[in-house]
C-alpha positions in Angstrom: 51.4 -26.3 -7.2 51.9 -23.5 -4.7 51.1 -25.3 -1.5 52.4 -22.3 0.4 49.4 -20.2 -0.9 47.0 -22.1 1.3 46.8 -21.2 5.0 48.5 -17.8 4.6 47.2 -14.7 6.4 46.9 -12.5 3.4 45.4 -9.0 3.6 42.3 -8.0 1.6 43.1 -6.4 -1.7 40.1 -4.1 -1.4 40.8 -2.9 2.1 42.7 0.3 1.2 40.0 1.7 -1.1 37.2 0.9 1.4 39.1 2.5 4.3 39.7 5.6 2.3 36.0 5.8 1.1 37.0 5.3 -2.6 35.0 2.2 -3.3 32.1 3.0 -5.6 29.0 1.0 -4.6 25.8 0.9 -6.6 24.4 3.7 -4.5 27.2 5.9 -5.6 26.7 5.4 -9.3 25.1 7.6 -11.9 24.6 7.7 -15.7 24.4 10.8 -18.0 20.8 12.0 -18.3 19.7 9.6 -15.5 16.2 9.9 -14.0 15.3 9.3 -10.4 12.6 7.0 -9.2 10.2 6.8 -6.3 7.6 4.3 -5.2 4.1 5.0 -4.0 3.7 2.7 -1.0 0.6 1.6 0.9 0.0 3.3 4.2 -2.3 0.7 5.8 -1.7 -2.9 6.5 -4.8 -4.3 4.8 -7.3 -2.9 2.3 -9.2 -3.6 -0.9 -8.1 -1.4 -3.7 -11.0 0.6 -5.0 -9.2 3.0 -7.3 -5.6 4.0 -8.3 -5.3 7.1 -10.4 -1.9 7.7 -11.9 -2.8 10.8 -13.9 -2.1 13.4 -11.2 1.5 12.1 -11.1 1.9 12.3 -14.8 1.0 16.0 -14.7 3.6 16.8 -12.0 6.8 18.8 -13.0 9.7 16.8 -14.3 7.9 13.5 -14.5 9.0 11.2 -17.4 7.2 7.9 -16.6 4.6 6.5 -14.3 3.9 2.7 -14.0 1.5 0.6 -12.0 0.0 -2.9 -11.7 -1.1 -3.1 -15.3 2.5 -2.8 -16.5 3.7 -5.9 -14.6 1.0 -8.6 -14.3 3.4 -11.4 -13.6 3.6 -13.3 -10.3 6.6 -14.4 -8.3 7.3 -16.7 -5.4 9.5 -19.5 -4.4 6.9 -22.3 -4.1 3.7 -20.5 -5.1 3.0 -17.4 -7.1 1.5 -15.3 -4.3 3.1 -12.0 -5.1 2.8 -9.4 -7.8 5.3 -6.5 -8.3 2.6 -3.9 -7.4 -0.3 -4.5 -5.1 -3.1 -6.0 -7.1 -6.7 -6.2 -5.7 -5.5 -5.7 -2.2 -2.7 -4.1 -0.2 -1.3 -6.5 2.4 1.3 -4.5 4.4 2.4 -1.0 5.2 5.0 -0.1 2.6 3.7 -2.4 -0.2 4.4 -0.8 -3.6 1.3 0.5 -5.5 3.0 2.5 -8.3 6.3 4.0 -9.4 7.4 7.3 -10.8 10.5 8.5 -12.7 11.4 12.2 -12.8 14.3 14.6 -13.5 15.1 14.9 -9.7 14.5 12.7 -6.7 12.4 15.5 -5.1 10.1 15.6 -8.1 9.7 11.8 -8.2 8.7 11.8 -4.5 6.3 14.6 -5.0 4.7 12.9 -8.0 4.4 9.6 -6.1 2.6 11.3 -3.3 0.2 12.8 -5.8 -1.1 9.4 -7.0 -4.7 8.9 -5.8 -5.2 5.7 -3.9 -8.7 4.8 -2.7 -8.9 1.7 -0.4 -11.7 -0.1 1.4 -10.3 -0.9 4.9 -9.9 -4.6 5.7 -9.3 -6.1 9.2 -5.5 -6.9 9.4 -3.9 -9.9 11.1 -0.7 -8.6 12.6 0.5 -11.5 14.7 0.7 -15.3 14.1 -1.7 -15.8 17.0 -4.3 -13.7 15.2 -3.6 -15.4 11.8 -4.1 -18.9 13.3 -7.2 -18.0 15.3 -10.5 -19.7 14.2 -12.3 -17.6 11.6 -9.2 -15.3 11.2 -9.3 -13.0 8.1 -7.3 -14.5 5.3 -4.3 -12.5 4.1 -4.7 -14.3 0.8 -8.4 -15.2 0.3 -7.6 -16.6 -3.2 -4.6 -18.7 -2.1 -6.0 -21.8 -3.8 -5.8 -20.0 -7.2 -2.1 -19.2 -7.1 0.2 -21.3 -9.3 2.2 -23.7 -7.2 5.8 -24.0 -8.5 7.1 -26.7 -6.0 5.2 -29.9 -5.4 4.8 -31.3 -1.8 4.3 -29.3 1.3 0.9 -28.1 2.6 -0.7 -24.7 2.2 -3.9 -23.7 3.7 -5.4 -20.3 4.6 -2.9 -18.3 6.5 -0.3 -21.1 6.5 1.9 -20.3 3.5 3.9 -23.5 3.7 4.4 -26.4 6.0 7.5 -28.7 6.1 7.5 -31.8 8.2 9.8 -34.6 9.3 8.6 -37.8 10.9 11.1 -40.5 11.5 10.4 -43.7 13.5 7.7 -44.2 16.1 7.4 -40.9 18.0 4.4 -41.9 20.1 6.1 -45.0 21.4 9.2 -43.1 22.4 7.2 -40.7 24.5 5.1 -43.5 26.0 8.2 -45.3 27.4 8.0 -45.7 31.2 11.7 -45.0 31.6 11.8 -41.5 30.2 11.5 -37.9 31.5 9.6 -35.6 29.2 10.9 -32.0 29.1 8.9 -29.3 27.2 9.9 -25.8 26.5 8.5 -22.8 24.6 10.5 -19.8 23.1 9.9 -16.6 21.2 12.2 -14.3 19.2 11.7 -11.0 17.4 12.7 -9.7 14.0 16.2 -8.5 13.2 17.0 -6.0 10.4 20.1 -6.8 8.4 21.2 -3.1 8.6 23.6 -3.3 5.8 25.3 0.1 5.4 24.6 0.3 1.7 20.8 0.3 1.1 19.3 -1.6 -1.8 19.9 0.4 -5.0 20.0 0.0 -8.7 20.6 1.9 -12.0 18.8 0.5 -15.0 19.2 1.3 -18.7 17.0 0.1 -21.6 18.9 0.0 -24.9 18.5 -2.0 -28.1 15.7 -4.0 -26.6 17.7 -5.1 -23.6 17.9 -4.1 -20.0 21.2 -3.3 -18.3 20.9 -3.5 -14.5 23.6 -2.3 -12.2 22.5 -3.3 -8.8 23.5 -4.1 -5.2 22.6 -7.8 -5.0 24.0 -11.1 -3.8 22.3 -13.1 -6.6 22.6 -11.5 -10.0 21.0 -14.5 -11.8 18.0 -14.3 -9.5 17.6 -10.6 -10.3 17.9 -11.4 -14.0 15.4 -14.2 -14.1 12.8 -12.6 -11.8 12.9 -9.2 -13.5 12.4 -11.0 -16.9 9.5 -13.0 -15.5 7.7 -10.0 -14.0 8.2 -7.8 -17.1 7.3 -10.6 -19.5 10.6 -10.6 -21.4 13.2 -13.3 -22.1 15.9 -13.7 -19.4 18.4 -13.2 -22.2 17.0 -9.7 -22.6 18.3 -8.8 -19.1 21.9 -8.2 -18.2 22.9 -7.8 -14.6 26.3 -6.4 -13.4 27.2 -6.0 -9.8 29.8 -3.5 -8.4 31.1 -3.9 -4.8 28.2 -4.6 -2.5 28.1 -2.7 0.8 26.8 -5.6 2.9 24.0 -8.0 2.3 23.6 -10.6 5.1 20.8 -12.3 3.1 18.7 -9.2 2.5 20.0 -8.9 -1.1 19.6 -12.6 -2.0 16.1 -11.9 -3.4 15.2 -9.4 -6.0 14.6 -5.9 -4.8 14.1 -2.6 -6.6 15.3 -3.8 -10.0 12.0 -4.6 -11.8 10.5 -1.2 -10.8 13.5 0.7 -12.3 13.4 -1.5 -15.4 9.8 -0.7 -16.1 10.5 3.0 -15.7 13.6 2.8 -17.9 11.6 1.1 -20.7 8.8 3.6 -20.4 11.0 6.7 -20.3 13.8 5.6 -22.6 16.2 7.0 -20.0 18.5 5.4 -17.4 16.7 5.3 -14.0 18.1 5.2 -10.6 16.1 3.8 -7.6 17.6 3.7 -4.1 16.0 3.1 -0.7 16.4 5.5 2.1 17.3 4.2 5.5 13.6 4.5 6.4 12.6 2.5 3.4 15.1 -0.2 4.4 13.7 -0.3 7.9 10.1 -0.5 6.8 10.5 -3.0 3.9 13.7 -5.0 4.5 13.3 -8.7 4.4 14.2 -9.0 8.1 15.0 -12.1 9.9 11.5 -13.3 10.8 10.0 -13.4 14.3 9.3 -16.9 15.4 7.8 -19.1 18.1 9.2 -22.5 19.0 7.9 -25.3 21.1 10.1 -28.4 21.8 9.7 -31.4 23.9 12.1 -34.4 24.4 11.9 -37.8 25.9 15.1 -38.5 27.8 16.3 -41.5 29.8 18.0 -41.3 33.1 21.4 -42.0 31.4 20.8 -39.0 29.1 19.8 -40.7 25.9 17.3 -38.7 23.8 14.9 -41.3 22.5 12.3 -38.9 21.1 12.0 -35.3 20.1 9.1 -33.2 18.8 9.0 -29.6 17.8 6.7 -27.0 16.2 8.2 -23.8 14.8 6.0 -20.9 13.6 7.8 -18.5 11.3 6.2 -15.1 10.5 6.7 -14.7 6.7 4.7 -11.5 6.6 2.4 -10.7 3.7 4.1 -13.0 1.2 5.8 -16.4 1.3 9.1 -15.3 -0.3 12.0 -17.3 0.9 10.3 -18.7 4.0 9.3 -22.1 2.5 13.0 -22.7 1.8 14.0 -21.5 5.3 11.3 -23.8 6.8 13.4 -26.7 5.6 16.2 -25.7 7.9 14.3 -26.6 11.0 14.9 -30.2 10.4 18.7 -29.7 10.4 19.0 -27.2 13.2 16.6 -28.8 15.7 17.5 -32.3 14.5 21.2 -32.0 13.5 23.3 -31.4 16.6 22.4 -34.4 18.7 21.8 -38.1 18.3 18.1 -38.6 18.4 15.7 -41.6 18.5 12.3 -40.9 17.0 11.7 -37.4 15.5 8.7 -35.3 14.5 9.4 -31.7 13.5 6.9 -29.3 12.0 7.8 -25.9 10.6 5.1 -23.5 9.4 5.5 -20.2 7.5 2.5 -18.0 8.6 1.0 -15.1 6.6 0.4 -11.8 8.4 -0.3 -8.3 7.3 3.2 -7.2 8.0 6.3 -6.6 5.8 7.6 -9.8 4.2 10.6 -11.4 6.0 13.5 -13.4 4.5 17.0 -14.7 4.7 19.5 -13.3 7.3 22.8 -14.8 8.0 22.3 -18.4 9.3 18.5 -17.8 8.8 16.3 -19.6 11.3 19.3 -21.4 12.7 20.0 -18.5 15.0 16.8 -18.9 16.9 16.4 -22.6 16.5 19.8 -23.1 18.1 18.9 -20.7 20.8 15.7 -22.7 21.5 17.5 -26.1 21.3 20.4 -25.2 23.5 18.2 -23.6 26.2 16.0 -26.7 26.0 19.1 -28.9 26.3 20.1 -27.1 29.5 16.6 -27.7 30.8 16.9 -31.3 30.0 20.2 -31.4 31.9 18.5 -29.8 34.9 15.6 -32.3 34.7 17.8 -35.4 34.6 20.6 -34.1 36.8 23.5 -34.1 34.3 26.3 -31.6 33.7 25.5 -29.6 30.6 28.9 -30.1 28.9 29.0 -33.8 29.8 25.5 -34.3 28.4 26.5 -32.6 25.2 29.7 -34.8 24.9 27.6 -37.9 25.2 24.9 -36.9 22.7 26.4 -34.7 20.0 26.1 -36.2 16.5 29.1 -38.1 15.3 30.3 -40.5 12.7 27.6 -42.8 11.5 24.8 -41.0 13.4 21.4 -40.6 11.8 20.1 -37.1 11.3 16.5 -36.0 11.7 15.8 -36.7 8.0 17.6 -40.0 8.0 20.9 -38.6 6.6 24.0 -40.5 7.8 26.7 -38.1 9.1 30.4 -38.6 8.5 33.2 -37.9 11.0 33.4 -37.2 14.7 33.6 -33.4 14.8 31.5 -31.8 17.6 33.0 -34.1 20.3 36.6 -33.1 19.6 35.5 -29.5 19.2 34.1 -29.5 22.8 37.5 -30.8 24.0 39.2 -28.0 22.0 36.9 -25.5 23.7 38.0 -26.7 27.1 41.6 -26.3 26.0 40.9 -22.8 24.7 39.4 -21.8 28.0 42.3 -23.2 29.9 44.8 -21.0 28.1 42.6 -17.9 28.2 43.9 -14.8 30.0 42.5 -14.8 33.5 40.2 -11.9 34.2 39.6 -10.3 37.6 36.7 -11.8 39.5 33.5 -9.8 39.4 32.9 -8.4 42.9 30.4 -5.6 42.4 27.2 -7.6 43.1 26.6 -8.6 39.5 25.6 -12.2 38.7 28.1 -14.1 36.7 27.4 -17.1 34.4 29.1 -19.1 31.7 27.7 -21.5 29.0 29.0 -23.7 26.3 26.7 -24.5 23.4 26.9 -26.4 20.1 25.3 -25.8 16.7 25.0 -27.4 13.3 24.5 -25.5 10.1 25.2 -26.2 6.5 27.0 -24.8 3.4 24.5 -24.0 0.7 26.3 -25.7 -2.2 24.2 -25.3 -5.4 25.3 -24.8 -9.0 28.2 -22.6 -9.9 30.3 -22.0 -13.0 33.7 -20.4 -13.5 36.1 -19.6 -16.4 39.8 -19.0 -15.9 41.7 -17.1 -18.6 45.5 -17.3 -18.6 46.8 -13.9 -19.8 50.0 -13.3 -21.8 51.6 -11.5 -18.9 51.4 -14.6 -16.7 48.4 -13.5 -14.7 45.0 -15.2 -14.6 41.5 -13.7 -14.8 38.6 -15.5 -13.1 35.2 -14.9 -14.5 32.2 -15.9 -12.4 28.9 -14.6 -11.2 30.2 -14.4 -7.7 29.7 -11.1 -5.8 31.9 -9.5 -3.2 29.5 -8.7 -0.4 32.1 -7.8 2.2 33.1 -11.3 3.3 36.4 -11.2 1.3 35.8 -14.6 -0.3 36.0 -13.1 -3.8 39.1 -11.0 -3.1 40.9 -13.4 -0.7 39.9 -17.1 -0.9 39.2 -17.3 -4.6 42.5 -15.8 -5.7 44.4 -18.0 -3.3 42.7 -21.1 -4.6 43.4 -20.3 -8.2 46.9 -19.2 -7.4 47.5 -22.5 -5.6 46.2 -24.4 -8.6 48.3 -22.6 -11.2 51.5 -21.9 -9.4 50.9 -18.1 -9.3 50.8 -15.5 -6.6 47.3 -14.4 -5.4 48.1 -10.9 -6.5 48.5 -12.3 -10.0 44.9 -13.5 -10.1 42.2 -10.9 -11.2 38.6 -11.7 -10.2 36.1 -10.1 -12.6 33.0 -8.3 -11.3 29.8 -10.3 -11.7 28.2 -9.9 -15.1 25.5 -12.3 -16.3 26.4 -11.8 -19.9 30.0 -12.9 -19.3 29.7 -15.7 -16.7 27.8 -18.8 -16.3 24.9 -19.5 -13.9 25.4 -19.1 -10.1 22.7 -19.5 -7.5 24.1 -16.5 -5.6 26.5 -15.5 -2.9 25.3 -16.5 0.6 25.0 -19.5 2.8 28.8 -19.7 3.1 28.9 -21.1 -0.4 31.4 -18.8 -2.3 34.6 -20.5 -1.3 33.1 -24.0 -1.7 31.0 -23.8 -4.9 32.8 -21.0 -6.8 36.1 -22.3 -5.5 35.4 -25.9 -6.7 34.2 -24.6 -10.1 37.4 -22.5 -10.4 39.6 -25.5 -9.5 37.8 -27.5 -12.3 38.5 -24.6 -14.7 42.2 -24.5 -13.6 42.6 -28.2 -14.3 41.7 -27.5 -18.0 44.1 -24.5 -18.0 46.8 -26.5 -16.4 46.5 -29.3 -18.9 46.8 -26.9 -21.9 49.6 -25.0 -20.2 51.7 -28.1 -19.5 51.2 -29.4 -23.1 52.6 -26.2 -24.6 55.4 -26.1 -22.0 56.4 -29.7 -22.7 57.3 -28.8 -26.2 59.3 -25.7 -25.0 61.2 -27.7 -22.4 61.3 -31.0 -24.3 59.9 -32.9 -21.4 56.7 -34.9 -20.9 53.8 -33.0 -19.3 53.8 -35.5 -16.4 57.4 -34.4 -15.6 56.4 -30.8 -15.2 55.2 -28.8 -12.2 53.9 -25.2 -11.8 55.8 -23.3 -9.2 56.3 -19.6 -8.4 55.2 -18.3 -11.8 57.1 -20.9 -13.8 56.8 -24.3 -15.4 59.8 -26.4 -14.4 61.0 -30.0 -14.8 60.7 -32.2 -11.7 64.1 -32.7 -10.2 65.8 -30.1 -12.4 64.5 -26.7 -11.2 67.0 -24.9 -13.5 65.1 -26.2 -16.5 62.1 -23.9 -16.4 60.1 -21.4 -18.4 57.9 -18.6 -17.2 54.1 -19.1 -17.3 54.0 -15.8 -19.1 56.2 -17.1 -21.9 54.1 -20.3 -22.2 50.9 -18.2 -22.4 52.5 -16.1 -25.1 53.6 -19.1 -27.0 50.2 -20.7 -26.8 48.5 -17.6 -28.0 50.7 -17.7 -31.2 50.4 -21.5 -31.7 47.1 -22.8 -30.5 45.2 -19.7 -29.3 44.7 -18.2 -25.8 44.6 -20.6 -22.9 41.4 -20.7 -20.9 39.3 -23.3 -19.1 35.8 -23.6 -17.8 34.5 -25.6 -14.8 31.3 -26.2 -13.0 30.2 -27.6 -9.6 26.9 -28.4 -7.9 25.5 -30.3 -5.0 26.2 -34.1 -5.0 22.8 -34.8 -3.5 23.2 -36.4 -0.1 20.6 -39.0 0.6 17.9 -38.7 3.2 15.5 -41.5 4.3 12.7 -41.8 1.7 9.3 -40.9 3.0 10.2 -39.2 6.2 10.1 -35.6 4.9 7.4 -33.5 3.3 7.6 -29.9 2.0 11.4 -29.8 2.3 13.4 -27.9 -0.3 16.6 -29.3 1.4 16.1 -32.9 2.5 19.7 -33.5 3.6 22.9 -31.5 4.1 25.6 -31.9 1.5 28.1 -30.1 3.6 27.3 -29.7 7.3 29.4 -27.3 9.4 29.7 -27.3 13.1 30.4 -24.7 15.8 31.1 -24.6 19.5 30.7 -21.3 21.3 31.3 -20.3 25.0 30.2 -17.1 26.6 30.7 -15.5 30.0 28.4 -12.8 31.2 27.8 -10.5 34.2 24.2 -9.5 34.8 23.4 -6.3 36.9 20.3 -7.2 39.0 19.6 -3.5 39.6 19.5 -2.4 35.9 19.1 -5.6 33.9 22.2 -4.8 31.9 24.1 -7.7 30.5 27.9 -7.4 29.9 29.7 -10.0 27.9 32.9 -10.7 29.8 34.5 -13.2 27.4 33.6 -15.0 24.2 35.2 -18.1 22.7 34.6 -19.9 19.4 35.8 -23.2 18.0 34.7 -23.3 14.4 34.8 -26.2 11.9 36.4 -24.8 8.8 37.4 -28.0 6.9 40.7 -26.4 5.8 41.6 -22.7 6.4 42.5 -21.1 3.2 43.1 -17.7 4.9 42.9 -17.9 8.7 43.1 -14.1 9.0 40.0 -13.7 6.8 38.1 -16.4 8.7 39.0 -14.7 12.0 37.5 -11.5 10.7 34.3 -13.3 9.8 34.0 -14.9 13.2 34.6 -11.6 15.0 32.0 -9.8 12.9 29.5 -12.6 13.1 29.8 -12.8 16.9 29.2 -9.0 17.2 26.2 -9.2 14.9 24.9 -12.1 17.0 25.3 -10.1 20.2 23.1 -7.4 18.7 20.4 -10.1 18.1 20.9 -11.6 21.6 20.9 -8.3 23.5 19.7 -5.3 21.6 18.0 -5.6 18.2 14.3 -6.1 17.6 12.0 -4.9 14.9 8.5 -4.5 16.3 5.1 -3.8 14.6 2.6 -1.4 16.0 -1.2 -1.9 16.1 -1.4 0.2 13.0 0.9 -2.2 11.1 3.8 0.2 11.0 7.3 -0.8 11.8 8.2 1.2 15.0 12.0 1.3 14.3 12.5 3.6 11.3 16.2 4.4 11.6 19.4 3.9 13.6 18.1 6.4 16.1 15.5 3.8 17.2 17.0 0.5 16.1 19.9 -0.4 18.4 22.7 -2.1 16.6 26.0 -3.0 18.4 28.3 0.0 18.8 32.1 0.1 19.1 31.9 -0.2 22.9 29.8 -3.4 22.5 32.5 -5.2 20.6 34.1 -8.1 22.6 37.4 -9.6 21.4 36.7 -13.2 20.4 39.1 -16.0 21.2 39.2 -18.3 18.2 40.3 -21.8 17.5 39.9 -23.0 13.9 39.1 -26.8 13.7 40.5 -28.3 10.6 40.2 -31.8 9.2 36.5 -32.5 9.2 35.1 -34.2 6.1 34.3 -31.8 3.3 33.4 -31.9 -0.4 34.8 -28.4 -0.8 38.0 -27.7 -2.8 41.1 -28.5 -0.9 38.9 -29.7 1.9 37.6 -26.2 2.8 34.2 -25.2 4.1 32.5 -21.8 4.0 33.2 -19.7 7.1 31.1 -16.6 6.6 27.6 -17.6 7.8 28.1 -19.9 10.7 29.8 -17.5 13.2 26.4 -15.9 14.1 24.7 -19.3 14.6 25.4 -20.0 18.3 25.6 -16.5 19.7 22.1 -16.0 21.0 22.2 -19.5 22.4 25.5 -18.9 24.2 24.4 -15.5 25.7 20.9 -16.8 26.7 22.3 -19.9 28.4 25.0 -17.9 30.2 22.3 -15.4 31.4 20.1 -18.3 32.6 23.1 -19.8 34.5 23.9 -16.4 36.0 20.4 -15.6 37.2 19.0 -19.1 37.8 16.0 -18.1 35.7 14.7 -19.8 32.5 15.4 -17.6 29.5 12.6 -18.0 26.9 12.8 -14.9 24.8 15.4 -12.7 23.1 16.7 -10.0 22.8 17.7 -9.8 26.5 17.2 -6.1 26.8 17.4 -4.6 30.3 13.6 -4.4 30.8 13.3 -8.0 29.7 16.1 -9.1 32.0 14.4 -7.3 35.0 11.2 -9.2 34.2 13.3 -12.4 34.1 14.7 -11.7 37.5 11.3 -10.9 38.9 10.0 -14.3 37.7 7.5 -12.7 35.3 9.0 -14.5 32.3 9.2 -18.0 33.6 6.3 -19.2 31.5 5.7 -18.3 27.8 2.2 -19.6 26.9 1.7 -19.9 23.2 -1.8 -21.4 22.9 -1.8 -21.2 19.1 1.0 -23.7 18.9 -1.2 -26.7 19.3 -0.9 -28.8 22.5 -1.7 -31.9 20.5 1.6 -32.8 19.0 0.0 -35.0 16.4 -2.0 -32.1 14.9 -1.1 -31.5 11.3 -1.8 -28.4 9.1 -5.5 -29.0 9.0 -5.6 -28.9 12.8 -4.1 -25.4 13.2 -7.3 -23.5 12.6 -5.8 -22.1 9.5 -8.9 -22.2 7.4 
């Protein structure tokens, strides 16, 4: 094997084309005779549909097809079928699709969509979680009981789309102990838009009774299966191919525009292109949800956490979508970094008449870690302990029990805290701040997970000595498909990474894959590819043994050759072996698969969880130094450091790029970015003119230390590195600002006006009365109806 292929800082093979603007994304693609599509969207947040008349659109110039709710009666949803493709019966958010049009030009399609007559009877909307949970609140889904439920367990009621709970050991007894201090904290966070540079887009063709969908997605099989379900056809009748994706960050993990374009392609008999404008993306993107968090802990004078309770409310918008899955993460983010005694955690996804929310890099981990680490600092203040020392005493380690009863392996976070101290010690010293600004520093920890899930891979050995990897993996910008995967296959087969071709995702050519996200590509697709390489290797060595007159066990693959152990002069090129095999036994190929091993949790302590335990936990330690201007409220990040658990670094350079990018994206969440909803139900931020993403001058060089050696089920001991870099950023910034100002930070983003309120003491308390004071309340005690 080529051991030298692992750990090399190899460049991205797609970098040159991307830098030159030559990469063709889905949004750049066209087909001969292609039509353009537009959606008619709701303009109010809540209303009963009285009449939808599509005929005026059909009479407009250039129109070739018009479709509406009657053309797609199917339902979708992760745990319950609460959503139809087009609004049916009621509209539930501003921007909800009501009908779709295909015409010769985009301008004609938009004009025709606007001509559709929509008559609505206004309904009172619920735009906040507080309104949704109020007694006698209007129900976003009055018929929620009639929806098909696809996943057993978990509770639903009224405006609570899903509830996931963890109860482990005697919580009441822990808080009743006379030797504990009880610390309670509340927090609130806003929505964050993924702001991927390529908007959601697709081109769909209907030929020979099958749909061909070219689309910008992270999960081609999800698009395939959901489109088939909504259109009432077999999944085998839908083929999905994915060019390079211009950023996803979780937004493109669910289906998007594809079923609309597919309906229009079938109705018109022509290829149909449908692409969002930036305004469409801002109004309807599956943003990171706004949330409210309440935590309390029972802690002894020595710093032992004997009890913890938390309630997390997650605004899922008008439909449940992915939020029931994300609700499972609360158990592992609020309950996975520290050793805990008794635990009770409740996570609720709440319906509101706002655009649906969904997955965004590290999902609800970003705000749960923010809340937990701020709460941890408040614990330290209450019991009089140094925050870093408290963390060293309490971080989860080998043999520790997680919130769901999972037994963790290995001591990782403790040594990582020591590595952070060493990284700080060797950092370049900066000049002291002497201009009156307030300076603070904070060190925080976080626990996330690698979404393992099923993956398949096929490796074909070509007669020229190269290998082709066929998977449903998608290159979404992380580099895993163009860096890590070629290195892993090259390592397994004695090739160079540049000799490994990775085929674009195509559901007709590759086996099932749950999708690219959750840091899973290198782990799941890598493991499936290693398994495929084992079959290739076996066939390759068998043919080579005849050519070299040596036993297969005496042969090794090295530098593009098969050679005899101890006699490197006796060798034959892999290309020659592949050519020989093609003539004698047929082309050499191998297939492999991988899925989650199913780590055990404690039976009976969870309800409503789609992820009971973490097959592959991943840890991070971040440190941030800030300066806060008391006159303007401006926060400047002076220094940022990361120690990240990577298992084994396949390509340190690539991991460093992911960490740098994740930190900058996290700084946007911590300091600038917030999607807000007006009283009319409209998203206020409708473009980059009003939505403040980090700019070049906001980028802070990140000091990085990759921590290797933690237990991992990944191939070669690796862990995914793309998702976790954003996890701790809001926590690190918020804790540093709290230390600088001496004020409790309870809300992000820390915009200048919010920081000035903080300095004035106006934000010391964050009352959230709709998060019940009675910790023992269950779903039926929320006033959900």
